[in-house]
PDB file of N, CA, C and O in Angstrom, chain B, residues numbered from 101:
ATOM      1  N   ASN B 101       0.852  -1.171   0.000  1.00  0.00           N
ATOM      2  CA  ASN B 101       0.000   0.000   0.000  1.00  0.00           C
ATOM      3  C   ASN B 101       0.908   1.248   0.000  1.00  0.00           C
ATOM      4  O   ASN B 101       1.610   1.500   0.979  1.00  0.00           O
ATOM      5  N   PHE B 102       0.893   2.006  -1.068  1.00  0.00           N
ATOM      6  CA  PHE B 102       1.761   3.172  -1.185  1.00  0.00           C
ATOM      7  C   PHE B 102       0.921   4.443  -1.302  1.00  0.00           C
ATOM      8  O   PHE B 102      -0.190   4.426  -1.832  1.00  0.00           O
ATOM      9  N   ARG B 103       1.470   5.532  -0.801  1.00  0.00           N
ATOM     10  CA  ARG B 103       0.885   6.852  -1.010  1.00  0.00           C
ATOM     11  C   ARG B 103       2.040   7.812  -1.236  1.00  0.00           C
ATOM     12  O   ARG B 103       3.184   7.484  -0.922  1.00  0.00           O
ATOM     13  N   LYS B 104       1.762   8.979  -1.770  1.00  0.00           N
ATOM     14  CA  LYS B 104       2.821   9.947  -2.050  1.00  0.00           C
ATOM     15  C   LYS B 104       2.655  11.174  -1.173  1.00  0.00           C
ATOM     16  O   LYS B 104       1.541  11.625  -0.905  1.00  0.00           O
ATOM     17  N   VAL B 105       3.796  11.708  -0.729  1.00  0.00           N
ATOM     18  CA  VAL B 105       3.795  12.959   0.041  1.00  0.00           C
ATOM     19  C   VAL B 105       4.854  13.873  -0.557  1.00  0.00           C
ATOM     20  O   VAL B 105       5.769  13.426  -1.248  1.00  0.00           O
ATOM     21  N   SER B 106       4.712  15.138  -0.280  1.00  0.00           N
ATOM     22  CA  SER B 106       5.666  16.122  -0.792  1.00  0.00           C
ATOM     23  C   SER B 106       6.747  16.369   0.258  1.00  0.00           C
ATOM     24  O   SER B 106       6.444  16.540   1.438  1.00  0.00           O
ATOM     25  N   ASN B 107       8.019  16.387  -0.180  1.00  0.00           N
ATOM     26  CA  ASN B 107       9.100  16.703   0.757  1.00  0.00           C
ATOM     27  C   ASN B 107       9.337  18.211   0.772  1.00  0.00           C
ATOM     28  O   ASN B 107       8.582  18.956   0.146  1.00  0.00           O
ATOM     29  N   GLU B 108      10.385  18.679   1.485  1.00  0.00           N
ATOM     30  CA  GLU B 108      10.615  20.119   1.631  1.00  0.00           C
ATOM     31  C   GLU B 108      10.990  20.810   0.323  1.00  0.00           C
ATOM     32  O   GLU B 108      10.949  22.038   0.252  1.00  0.00           O
ATOM     33  N   PHE B 109      11.359  20.047  -0.724  1.00  0.00           N
ATOM     34  CA  PHE B 109      11.711  20.625  -2.019  1.00  0.00           C
ATOM     35  C   PHE B 109      10.553  20.592  -3.007  1.00  0.00           C
ATOM     36  O   PHE B 109      10.716  20.970  -4.167  1.00  0.00           O
ATOM     37  N   GLY B 110       9.385  20.141  -2.556  1.00  0.00           N
ATOM     38  CA  GLY B 110       8.225  20.073  -3.433  1.00  0.00           C
ATOM     39  C   GLY B 110       8.197  18.829  -4.307  1.00  0.00           C
ATOM     40  O   GLY B 110       7.370  18.729  -5.213  1.00  0.00           O
ATOM     41  N   GLU B 111       9.091  17.880  -4.049  1.00  0.00           N
ATOM     42  CA  GLU B 111       9.117  16.651  -4.830  1.00  0.00           C
ATOM     43  C   GLU B 111       8.170  15.630  -4.180  1.00  0.00           C
ATOM     44  O   GLU B 111       8.090  15.524  -2.956  1.00  0.00           O
ATOM     45  N   TRP B 112       7.467  14.893  -5.024  1.00  0.00           N
ATOM     46  CA  TRP B 112       6.573  13.858  -4.515  1.00  0.00           C
ATOM     47  C   TRP B 112       7.359  12.562  -4.361  1.00  0.00           C
ATOM     48  O   TRP B 112       7.990  12.091  -5.307  1.00  0.00           O
ATOM     49  N   ILE B 113       7.315  11.995  -3.167  1.00  0.00           N
ATOM     50  CA  ILE B 113       8.024  10.747  -2.922  1.00  0.00           C
ATOM     51  C   ILE B 113       7.038   9.701  -2.410  1.00  0.00           C
ATOM     52  O   ILE B 113       6.126  10.023  -1.648  1.00  0.00           O
ATOM     53  N   PRO B 114       7.222   8.442  -2.829  1.00  0.00           N
ATOM     54  CA  PRO B 114       6.307   7.400  -2.346  1.00  0.00           C
ATOM     55  C   PRO B 114       6.628   7.031  -0.905  1.00  0.00           C
ATOM     56  O   PRO B 114       7.792   6.920  -0.522  1.00  0.00           O
ATOM     57  N   ILE B 115       5.589   6.846  -0.122  1.00  0.00           N
ATOM     58  CA  ILE B 115       5.710   6.432   1.273  1.00  0.00           C
ATOM     59  C   ILE B 115       4.905   5.146   1.424  1.00  0.00           C
ATOM     60  O   ILE B 115       3.743   5.075   1.024  1.00  0.00           O
ATOM     61  N   GLU B 116       5.532   4.145   1.999  1.00  0.00           N
ATOM     62  CA  GLU B 116       4.822   2.902   2.240  1.00  0.00           C
ATOM     63  C   GLU B 116       4.144   2.994   3.595  1.00  0.00           C
ATOM     64  O   GLU B 116       4.789   3.284   4.603  1.00  0.00           O
ATOM     65  N   SER B 117       2.854   2.749   3.617  1.00  0.00           N
ATOM     66  CA  SER B 117       2.137   2.731   4.886  1.00  0.00           C
ATOM     67  C   SER B 117       1.640   1.314   5.120  1.00  0.00           C
ATOM     68  O   SER B 117       1.131   0.660   4.210  1.00  0.00           O
ATOM     69  N   GLU B 118       1.792   0.859   6.333  1.00  0.00           N
ATOM     70  CA  GLU B 118       1.438  -0.500   6.672  1.00  0.00           C
ATOM     71  C   GLU B 118       0.643  -0.520   7.949  1.00  0.00           C
ATOM     72  O   GLU B 118       0.929   0.226   8.886  1.00  0.00           O
ATOM     73  N   TYR B 119      -0.334  -1.357   7.984  1.00  0.00           N
ATOM     74  CA  TYR B 119      -1.083  -1.568   9.211  1.00  0.00           C
ATOM     75  C   TYR B 119      -0.938  -3.032   9.567  1.00  0.00           C
ATOM     76  O   TYR B 119      -1.361  -3.908   8.812  1.00  0.00           O
ATOM     77  N   LYS B 120      -0.346  -3.294  10.707  1.00  0.00           N
ATOM     78  CA  LYS B 120      -0.165  -4.674  11.150  1.00  0.00           C
ATOM     79  C   LYS B 120      -0.961  -4.899  12.418  1.00  0.00           C
ATOM     80  O   LYS B 120      -0.863  -4.137  13.381  1.00  0.00           O
ATOM     81  N   LYS B 121      -1.732  -5.938  12.399  1.00  0.00           N
ATOM     82  CA  LYS B 121      -2.458  -6.326  13.594  1.00  0.00           C
ATOM     83  C   LYS B 121      -1.820  -7.602  14.104  1.00  0.00           C
ATOM     84  O   LYS B 121      -1.541  -8.525  13.338  1.00  0.00           O
ATOM     85  N   GLY B 122      -1.597  -7.641  15.386  1.00  0.00           N
ATOM     86  CA  GLY B 122      -0.924  -8.794  15.977  1.00  0.00           C
ATOM     87  C   GLY B 122      -1.751 -10.059  15.874  1.00  0.00           C
ATOM     88  O   GLY B 122      -2.936 -10.017  15.543  1.00  0.00           O
ATOM     89  N   PRO B 123      -1.117 -11.187  16.161  1.00  0.00           N
ATOM     90  CA  PRO B 123      -1.841 -12.459  16.135  1.00  0.00           C
ATOM     91  C   PRO B 123      -2.969 -12.462  17.157  1.00  0.00           C
ATOM     92  O   PRO B 123      -2.847 -11.867  18.227  1.00  0.00           O
ATOM     93  N   ARG B 124      -4.041 -13.120  16.830  1.00  0.00           N
ATOM     94  CA  ARG B 124      -5.203 -13.159  17.704  1.00  0.00           C
ATOM     95  C   ARG B 124      -5.293 -14.493  18.428  1.00  0.00           C
ATOM     96  O   ARG B 124      -4.843 -15.513  17.907  1.00  0.00           O
ATOM     97  N   PRO B 125      -5.867 -14.494  19.620  1.00  0.00           N
ATOM     98  CA  PRO B 125      -6.059 -15.774  20.307  1.00  0.00           C
ATOM     99  C   PRO B 125      -7.180 -16.580  19.649  1.00  0.00           C
ATOM    100  O   PRO B 125      -8.112 -16.014  19.079  1.00  0.00           O
ATOM    101  N   ASN B 126      -7.078 -17.879  19.734  1.00  0.00           N
ATOM    102  CA  ASN B 126      -8.124 -18.782  19.237  1.00  0.00           C
ATOM    103  C   ASN B 126      -8.801 -19.420  20.424  1.00  0.00           C
ATOM    104  O   ASN B 126      -8.148 -19.759  21.411  1.00  0.00           O
ATOM    105  N   MET B 127     -10.142 -19.591  20.333  1.00  0.00           N
ATOM    106  CA  MET B 127     -10.898 -20.226  21.407  1.00  0.00           C
ATOM    107  C   MET B 127     -11.822 -21.274  20.832  1.00  0.00           C
ATOM    108  O   MET B 127     -12.463 -21.069  19.801  1.00  0.00           O
ATOM    109  N   TRP B 128     -11.879 -22.406  21.523  1.00  0.00           N
ATOM    110  CA  TRP B 128     -12.814 -23.453  21.199  1.00  0.00           C
ATOM    111  C   TRP B 128     -13.845 -23.470  22.317  1.00  0.00           C
ATOM    112  O   TRP B 128     -13.485 -23.609  23.485  1.00  0.00           O
ATOM    113  N   LEU B 129     -15.127 -23.330  21.975  1.00  0.00           N
ATOM    114  CA  LEU B 129     -16.189 -23.186  22.971  1.00  0.00           C
ATOM    115  C   LEU B 129     -17.065 -24.436  23.026  1.00  0.00           C
ATOM    116  O   LEU B 129     -17.251 -25.138  22.033  1.00  0.00           O
ATOM    117  N   SER B 130     -17.597 -24.687  24.227  1.00  0.00           N
ATOM    118  CA  SER B 130     -18.521 -25.802  24.407  1.00  0.00           C
ATOM    119  C   SER B 130     -19.655 -25.376  25.328  1.00  0.00           C
ATOM    120  O   SER B 130     -19.408 -24.764  26.367  1.00  0.00           O
ATOM    121  N   PRO B 131     -20.896 -25.691  24.961  1.00  0.00           N
ATOM    122  CA  PRO B 131     -22.010 -25.386  25.866  1.00  0.00           C
ATOM    123  C   PRO B 131     -22.163 -26.438  26.962  1.00  0.00           C
ATOM    124  O   PRO B 131     -22.880 -26.206  27.935  1.00  0.00           O
ATOM    125  N   HIS B 132     -21.497 -27.600  26.824  1.00  0.00           N
ATOM    126  CA  HIS B 132     -21.634 -28.700  27.780  1.00  0.00           C
ATOM    127  C   HIS B 132     -20.310 -28.914  28.508  1.00  0.00           C
ATOM    128  O   HIS B 132     -19.525 -29.788  28.139  1.00  0.00           O
ATOM    129  N   PHE B 133     -20.068 -28.113  29.542  1.00  0.00           N
ATOM    130  CA  PHE B 133     -18.847 -28.237  30.326  1.00  0.00           C
ATOM    131  C   PHE B 133     -19.203 -28.006  31.780  1.00  0.00           C
ATOM    132  O   PHE B 133     -20.008 -27.122  32.073  1.00  0.00           O
ATOM    133  N   PRO B 134     -18.623 -28.781  32.721  1.00  0.00           N
ATOM    134  CA  PRO B 134     -19.052 -28.677  34.126  1.00  0.00           C
ATOM    135  C   PRO B 134     -18.659 -27.381  34.840  1.00  0.00           C
ATOM    136  O   PRO B 134     -19.163 -27.114  35.930  1.00  0.00           O
ATOM    137  N   ILE B 135     -17.779 -26.576  34.257  1.00  0.00           N
ATOM    138  CA  ILE B 135     -17.367 -25.309  34.869  1.00  0.00           C
ATOM    139  C   ILE B 135     -18.004 -24.159  34.098  1.00  0.00           C
ATOM    140  O   ILE B 135     -18.092 -24.201  32.871  1.00  0.00           O
ATOM    141  N   GLN B 136     -18.441 -23.148  34.810  1.00  0.00           N
ATOM    142  CA  GLN B 136     -18.973 -21.938  34.184  1.00  0.00           C
ATOM    143  C   GLN B 136     -17.858 -20.903  34.062  1.00  0.00           C
ATOM    144  O   GLN B 136     -16.899 -20.936  34.834  1.00  0.00           O
ATOM    145  N   THR B 137     -17.970 -19.993  33.112  1.00  0.00           N
ATOM    146  CA  THR B 137     -16.971 -18.945  32.908  1.00  0.00           C
ATOM    147  C   THR B 137     -16.791 -18.100  34.165  1.00  0.00           C
ATOM    148  O   THR B 137     -15.675 -17.674  34.465  1.00  0.00           O
ATOM    149  N   GLU B 138     -17.870 -17.851  34.903  1.00  0.00           N
ATOM    150  CA  GLU B 138     -17.807 -17.029  36.106  1.00  0.00           C
ATOM    151  C   GLU B 138     -16.910 -17.649  37.179  1.00  0.00           C
ATOM    152  O   GLU B 138     -16.340 -16.923  37.993  1.00  0.00           O
ATOM    153  N   GLU B 139     -16.775 -18.978  37.194  1.00  0.00           N
ATOM    154  CA  GLU B 139     -15.921 -19.652  38.173  1.00  0.00           C
ATOM    155  C   GLU B 139     -14.442 -19.475  37.842  1.00  0.00           C
ATOM    156  O   GLU B 139     -13.597 -19.595  38.729  1.00  0.00           O
ATOM    157  N   LEU B 140     -14.120 -19.194  36.598  1.00  0.00           N
ATOM    158  CA  LEU B 140     -12.740 -19.022  36.157  1.00  0.00           C
ATOM    159  C   LEU B 140     -12.243 -17.584  36.347  1.00  0.00           C
ATOM    160  O   LEU B 140     -11.036 -17.350  36.413  1.00  0.00           O
ATOM    161  N   LEU B 141     -13.151 -16.640  36.433  1.00  0.00           N
ATOM    162  CA  LEU B 141     -12.776 -15.221  36.480  1.00  0.00           C
ATOM    163  C   LEU B 141     -11.904 -14.826  37.670  1.00  0.00           C
ATOM    164  O   LEU B 141     -10.996 -14.020  37.469  1.00  0.00           O
ATOM    165  N   PRO B 142     -12.103 -15.329  38.901  1.00  0.00           N
ATOM    166  CA  PRO B 142     -11.204 -14.939  40.001  1.00  0.00           C
ATOM    167  C   PRO B 142      -9.738 -15.312  39.741  1.00  0.00           C
ATOM    168  O   PRO B 142      -8.835 -14.545  40.075  1.00  0.00           O
ATOM    169  N   LEU B 143      -9.506 -16.471  39.155  1.00  0.00           N
ATOM    170  CA  LEU B 143      -8.137 -16.861  38.817  1.00  0.00           C
ATOM    171  C   LEU B 143      -7.555 -15.934  37.744  1.00  0.00           C
ATOM    172  O   LEU B 143      -6.397 -15.528  37.831  1.00  0.00           O
ATOM    173  N   LEU B 144      -8.352 -15.608  36.751  1.00  0.00           N
ATOM    174  CA  LEU B 144      -7.876 -14.704  35.695  1.00  0.00           C
ATOM    175  C   LEU B 144      -7.624 -13.302  36.231  1.00  0.00           C
ATOM    176  O   LEU B 144      -6.727 -12.611  35.749  1.00  0.00           O
ATOM    177  N   ASP B 145      -8.402 -12.872  37.222  1.00  0.00           N
ATOM    178  CA  ASP B 145      -8.168 -11.560  37.828  1.00  0.00           C
ATOM    179  C   ASP B 145      -6.779 -11.485  38.448  1.00  0.00           C
ATOM    180  O   ASP B 145      -6.099 -10.465  38.335  1.00  0.00           O
ATOM    181  N   ILE B 146      -6.360 -12.560  39.102  1.00  0.00           N
ATOM    182  CA  ILE B 146      -5.030 -12.593  39.717  1.00  0.00           C
ATOM    183  C   ILE B 146      -3.944 -12.561  38.655  1.00  0.00           C
ATOM    184  O   ILE B 146      -2.976 -11.810  38.776  1.00  0.00           O
ATOM    185  N   LEU B 147      -4.100 -13.376  37.610  1.00  0.00           N
ATOM    186  CA  LEU B 147      -3.083 -13.456  36.556  1.00  0.00           C
ATOM    187  C   LEU B 147      -3.070 -12.224  35.656  1.00  0.00           C
ATOM    188  O   LEU B 147      -2.029 -11.872  35.102  1.00  0.00           O
ATOM    189  N   ALA B 148      -4.209 -11.574  35.508  1.00  0.00           N
ATOM    190  CA  ALA B 148      -4.311 -10.430  34.592  1.00  0.00           C
ATOM    191  C   ALA B 148      -3.474  -9.249  35.042  1.00  0.00           C
ATOM    192  O   ALA B 148      -3.094  -8.416  34.219  1.00  0.00           O
ATOM    193  N   ASN B 149      -3.178  -9.157  36.333  1.00  0.00           N
ATOM    194  CA  ASN B 149      -2.337  -8.061  36.822  1.00  0.00           C
ATOM    195  C   ASN B 149      -0.907  -8.169  36.331  1.00  0.00           C
ATOM    196  O   ASN B 149      -0.212  -7.158  36.230  1.00  0.00           O
ATOM    197  N   LYS B 150      -0.456  -9.375  36.024  1.00  0.00           N
ATOM    198  CA  LYS B 150       0.939  -9.603  35.622  1.00  0.00           C
ATOM    199  C   LYS B 150       1.118  -9.823  34.125  1.00  0.00           C
ATOM    200  O   LYS B 150       2.165  -9.482  33.574  1.00  0.00           O
ATOM    201  N   VAL B 151       0.107 -10.390  33.458  1.00  0.00           N
ATOM    202  CA  VAL B 151       0.254 -10.791  32.052  1.00  0.00           C
ATOM    203  C   VAL B 151      -0.795 -10.074  31.206  1.00  0.00           C
ATOM    204  O   VAL B 151      -1.998 -10.233  31.417  1.00  0.00           O
ATOM    205  N   LYS B 152      -0.322  -9.287  30.252  1.00  0.00           N
ATOM    206  CA  LYS B 152      -1.213  -8.495  29.402  1.00  0.00           C
ATOM    207  C   LYS B 152      -2.143  -9.379  28.566  1.00  0.00           C
ATOM    208  O   LYS B 152      -3.309  -9.039  28.368  1.00  0.00           O
ATOM    209  N   ALA B 153      -1.635 -10.500  28.082  1.00  0.00           N
ATOM    210  CA  ALA B 153      -2.454 -11.397  27.261  1.00  0.00           C
ATOM    211  C   ALA B 153      -3.603 -11.988  28.072  1.00  0.00           C
ATOM    212  O   ALA B 153      -4.696 -12.179  27.540  1.00  0.00           O
ATOM    213  N   ILE B 154      -3.374 -12.278  29.342  1.00  0.00           N
ATOM    214  CA  ILE B 154      -4.429 -12.806  30.213  1.00  0.00           C
ATOM    215  C   ILE B 154      -5.479 -11.729  30.470  1.00  0.00           C
ATOM    216  O   ILE B 154      -6.671 -12.025  30.554  1.00  0.00           O
ATOM    217  N   HIS B 155      -5.034 -10.486  30.594  1.00  0.00           N
ATOM    218  CA  HIS B 155      -5.981  -9.376  30.772  1.00  0.00           C
ATOM    219  C   HIS B 155      -6.914  -9.277  29.562  1.00  0.00           C
ATOM    220  O   HIS B 155      -8.123  -9.104  29.715  1.00  0.00           O
ATOM    221  N   ARG B 156      -6.348  -9.387  28.372  1.00  0.00           N
ATOM    222  CA  ARG B 156      -7.171  -9.351  27.154  1.00  0.00           C
ATOM    223  C   ARG B 156      -8.104 -10.554  27.083  1.00  0.00           C
ATOM    224  O   ARG B 156      -9.256 -10.434  26.665  1.00  0.00           O
ATOM    225  N   LEU B 157      -7.598 -11.715  27.496  1.00  0.00           N
ATOM    226  CA  LEU B 157      -8.433 -12.921  27.506  1.00  0.00           C
ATOM    227  C   LEU B 157      -9.603 -12.757  28.463  1.00  0.00           C
ATOM    228  O   LEU B 157     -10.729 -13.131  28.135  1.00  0.00           O
ATOM    229  N   ARG B 158      -9.346 -12.200  29.649  1.00  0.00           N
ATOM    230  CA  ARG B 158     -10.414 -11.992  30.616  1.00  0.00           C
ATOM    231  C   ARG B 158     -11.483 -11.047  30.055  1.00  0.00           C
ATOM    232  O   ARG B 158     -12.680 -11.289  30.208  1.00  0.00           O
ATOM    233  N   ASP B 159     -11.037  -9.976  29.408  1.00  0.00           N
ATOM    234  CA  ASP B 159     -11.993  -9.047  28.795  1.00  0.00           C
ATOM    235  C   ASP B 159     -12.830  -9.748  27.732  1.00  0.00           C
ATOM    236  O   ASP B 159     -14.037  -9.529  27.639  1.00  0.00           O
ATOM    237  N   ARG B 160     -12.197 -10.573  26.948  1.00  0.00           N
ATOM    238  CA  ARG B 160     -12.922 -11.287  25.889  1.00  0.00           C
ATOM    239  C   ARG B 160     -13.928 -12.269  26.483  1.00  0.00           C
ATOM    240  O   ARG B 160     -15.044 -12.400  25.978  1.00  0.00           O
ATOM    241  N   LEU B 161     -13.541 -12.955  27.546  1.00  0.00           N
ATOM    242  CA  LEU B 161     -14.444 -13.920  28.170  1.00  0.00           C
ATOM    243  C   LEU B 161     -15.678 -13.251  28.752  1.00  0.00           C
ATOM    244  O   LEU B 161     -16.767 -13.824  28.728  1.00  0.00           O
ATOM    245  N   THR B 162     -15.515 -12.047  29.273  1.00  0.00           N
ATOM    246  CA  THR B 162     -16.645 -11.380  29.931  1.00  0.00           C
ATOM    247  C   THR B 162     -17.513 -10.580  28.965  1.00  0.00           C
ATOM    248  O   THR B 162     -18.644 -10.239  29.311  1.00  0.00           O
ATOM    249  N   THR B 163     -17.025 -10.271  27.773  1.00  0.00           N
ATOM    250  CA  THR B 163     -17.814  -9.415  26.883  1.00  0.00           C
ATOM    251  C   THR B 163     -18.192 -10.051  25.549  1.00  0.00           C
ATOM    252  O   THR B 163     -19.208  -9.669  24.967  1.00  0.00           O
ATOM    253  N   LYS B 164     -17.424 -10.990  25.052  1.00  0.00           N
ATOM    254  CA  LYS B 164     -17.635 -11.429  23.667  1.00  0.00           C
ATOM    255  C   LYS B 164     -18.131 -12.860  23.498  1.00  0.00           C
ATOM    256  O   LYS B 164     -18.437 -13.263  22.376  1.00  0.00           O
ATOM    257  N   LEU B 165     -18.219 -13.639  24.569  1.00  0.00           N
ATOM    258  CA  LEU B 165     -18.633 -15.032  24.422  1.00  0.00           C
ATOM    259  C   LEU B 165     -20.145 -15.156  24.353  1.00  0.00           C
ATOM    260  O   LEU B 165     -20.865 -14.397  25.002  1.00  0.00           O
ATOM    261  N   PRO B 166     -20.628 -16.112  23.566  1.00  0.00           N
ATOM    262  CA  PRO B 166     -22.069 -16.381  23.592  1.00  0.00           C
ATOM    263  C   PRO B 166     -22.466 -16.899  24.972  1.00  0.00           C
ATOM    264  O   PRO B 166     -21.689 -17.624  25.594  1.00  0.00           O
ATOM    265  N   PRO B 167     -23.643 -16.553  25.464  1.00  0.00           N
ATOM    266  CA  PRO B 167     -24.048 -16.997  26.798  1.00  0.00           C
ATOM    267  C   PRO B 167     -24.157 -18.519  26.873  1.00  0.00           C
ATOM    268  O   PRO B 167     -24.589 -19.175  25.926  1.00  0.00           O
ATOM    269  N   GLY B 168     -23.754 -19.064  28.021  1.00  0.00           N
ATOM    270  CA  GLY B 168     -23.865 -20.499  28.244  1.00  0.00           C
ATOM    271  C   GLY B 168     -22.735 -21.324  27.658  1.00  0.00           C
ATOM    272  O   GLY B 168     -22.822 -22.552  27.647  1.00  0.00           O
ATOM    273  N   THR B 169     -21.672 -20.685  27.168  1.00  0.00           N
ATOM    274  CA  THR B 169     -20.545 -21.433  26.613  1.00  0.00           C
ATOM    275  C   THR B 169     -19.324 -21.280  27.514  1.00  0.00           C
ATOM    276  O   THR B 169     -19.223 -20.337  28.298  1.00  0.00           O
ATOM    277  N   PHE B 170     -18.404 -22.228  27.382  1.00  0.00           N
ATOM    278  CA  PHE B 170     -17.169 -22.195  28.151  1.00  0.00           C
ATOM    279  C   PHE B 170     -16.008 -22.478  27.201  1.00  0.00           C
ATOM    280  O   PHE B 170     -16.110 -23.365  26.354  1.00  0.00           O
ATOM    281  N   PRO B 171     -14.895 -21.730  27.331  1.00  0.00           N
ATOM    282  CA  PRO B 171     -13.745 -21.983  26.447  1.00  0.00           C
ATOM    283  C   PRO B 171     -12.984 -23.226  26.906  1.00  0.00           C
ATOM    284  O   PRO B 171     -12.242 -23.172  27.887  1.00  0.00           O
ATOM    285  N   VAL B 172     -13.162 -24.335  26.209  1.00  0.00           N
ATOM    286  CA  VAL B 172     -12.506 -25.575  26.610  1.00  0.00           C
ATOM    287  C   VAL B 172     -11.049 -25.630  26.154  1.00  0.00           C
ATOM    288  O   VAL B 172     -10.260 -26.424  26.666  1.00  0.00           O
ATOM    289  N   LYS B 173     -10.701 -24.784  25.192  1.00  0.00           N
ATOM    290  CA  LYS B 173      -9.323 -24.723  24.700  1.00  0.00           C
ATOM    291  C   LYS B 173      -9.051 -23.297  24.237  1.00  0.00           C
ATOM    292  O   LYS B 173      -9.855 -22.706  23.517  1.00  0.00           O
ATOM    293  N   VAL B 174      -7.895 -22.741  24.660  1.00  0.00           N
ATOM    294  CA  VAL B 174      -7.525 -21.376  24.292  1.00  0.00           C
ATOM    295  C   VAL B 174      -6.067 -21.373  23.856  1.00  0.00           C
ATOM    296  O   VAL B 174      -5.207 -21.903  24.560  1.00  0.00           O
ATOM    297  N   ALA B 175      -5.784 -20.780  22.704  1.00  0.00           N
ATOM    298  CA  ALA B 175      -4.413 -20.612  22.217  1.00  0.00           C
ATOM    299  C   ALA B 175      -4.110 -19.121  22.207  1.00  0.00           C
ATOM    300  O   ALA B 175      -4.720 -18.365  21.452  1.00  0.00           O
ATOM    301  N   ILE B 176      -3.159 -18.694  23.054  1.00  0.00           N
ATOM    302  CA  ILE B 176      -2.818 -17.282  23.197  1.00  0.00           C
ATOM    303  C   ILE B 176      -1.439 -17.042  22.592  1.00  0.00           C
ATOM    304  O   ILE B 176      -0.467 -17.648  23.043  1.00  0.00           O
ATOM    305  N   PRO B 177      -1.322 -16.171  21.578  1.00  0.00           N
ATOM    306  CA  PRO B 177      -0.008 -15.900  20.992  1.00  0.00           C
ATOM    307  C   PRO B 177       0.862 -15.087  21.946  1.00  0.00           C
ATOM    308  O   PRO B 177       0.420 -14.081  22.500  1.00  0.00           O
ATOM    309  N   VAL B 178       2.100 -15.534  22.129  1.00  0.00           N
ATOM    310  CA  VAL B 178       3.062 -14.822  22.955  1.00  0.00           C
ATOM    311  C   VAL B 178       3.974 -13.996  22.059  1.00  0.00           C
ATOM    312  O   VAL B 178       4.155 -12.799  22.282  1.00  0.00           O
ATOM    313  N   VAL B 179       4.535 -14.622  21.072  1.00  0.00           N
ATOM    314  CA  VAL B 179       5.293 -13.993  19.991  1.00  0.00           C
ATOM    315  C   VAL B 179       4.770 -14.632  18.706  1.00  0.00           C
ATOM    316  O   VAL B 179       4.058 -15.633  18.783  1.00  0.00           O
ATOM    317  N   PRO B 180       5.093 -14.098  17.534  1.00  0.00           N
ATOM    318  CA  PRO B 180       4.490 -14.634  16.308  1.00  0.00           C
ATOM    319  C   PRO B 180       4.633 -16.143  16.100  1.00  0.00           C
ATOM    320  O   PRO B 180       3.793 -16.740  15.428  1.00  0.00           O
ATOM    321  N   THR B 181       5.652 -16.767  16.645  1.00  0.00           N
ATOM    322  CA  THR B 181       5.843 -18.202  16.402  1.00  0.00           C
ATOM    323  C   THR B 181       5.510 -19.086  17.594  1.00  0.00           C
ATOM    324  O   THR B 181       5.568 -20.310  17.475  1.00  0.00           O
ATOM    325  N   ILE B 182       5.163 -18.507  18.743  1.00  0.00           N
ATOM    326  CA  ILE B 182       4.898 -19.289  19.950  1.00  0.00           C
ATOM    327  C   ILE B 182       3.534 -18.924  20.510  1.00  0.00           C
ATOM    328  O   ILE B 182       3.200 -17.748  20.655  1.00  0.00           O
ATOM    329  N   ARG B 183       2.750 -19.953  20.824  1.00  0.00           N
ATOM    330  CA  ARG B 183       1.443 -19.774  21.451  1.00  0.00           C
ATOM    331  C   ARG B 183       1.386 -20.553  22.755  1.00  0.00           C
ATOM    332  O   ARG B 183       1.941 -21.646  22.865  1.00  0.00           O
ATOM    333  N   VAL B 184       0.704 -19.975  23.743  1.00  0.00           N
ATOM    334  CA  VAL B 184       0.419 -20.688  24.983  1.00  0.00           C
ATOM    335  C   VAL B 184      -0.910 -21.392  24.773  1.00  0.00           C
ATOM    336  O   VAL B 184      -1.892 -20.763  24.377  1.00  0.00           O
ATOM    337  N   LEU B 185      -0.948 -22.694  25.035  1.00  0.00           N
ATOM    338  CA  LEU B 185      -2.147 -23.473  24.836  1.00  0.00           C
ATOM    339  C   LEU B 185      -2.705 -23.900  26.192  1.00  0.00           C
ATOM    340  O   LEU B 185      -2.019 -24.558  26.975  1.00  0.00           O
ATOM    341  N   VAL B 186      -3.956 -23.521  26.463  1.00  0.00           N
ATOM    342  CA  VAL B 186      -4.630 -23.879  27.713  1.00  0.00           C
ATOM    343  C   VAL B 186      -5.804 -24.776  27.345  1.00  0.00           C
ATOM    344  O   VAL B 186      -6.674 -24.395  26.563  1.00  0.00           O
ATOM    345  N   ILE B 187      -5.813 -25.972  27.920  1.00  0.00           N
ATOM    346  CA  ILE B 187      -6.889 -26.928  27.642  1.00  0.00           C
ATOM    347  C   ILE B 187      -7.523 -27.334  28.967  1.00  0.00           C
ATOM    348  O   ILE B 187      -6.821 -27.695  29.912  1.00  0.00           O
ATOM    349  N   PHE B 188      -8.857 -27.275  29.034  1.00  0.00           N
ATOM    350  CA  PHE B 188      -9.592 -27.700  30.237  1.00  0.00           C
ATOM    351  C   PHE B 188     -10.167 -29.069  30.020  1.00  0.00           C
ATOM    352  O   PHE B 188     -10.823 -29.611  30.910  1.00  0.00           O
TER     353      PHE B 188
END
């Protein structure tokens, strides 16, 4: 994606603009699981203070999940090539 801007001499030069969005976590949901999401939140509250990815996961669990589902498997990207995998 290129656009042109004028420099101090009035010459048009191409500028590359890029928008990169980081890797997203993956979640596998199940409506039939013996634990409710609300039971997991106190543990995530403790971990969210130290780990930014856990804070984002907690926000996602409380705002974006369909009601009555539980994340039975979560893959959280740490760096582009490494993911933390949590399986219940």
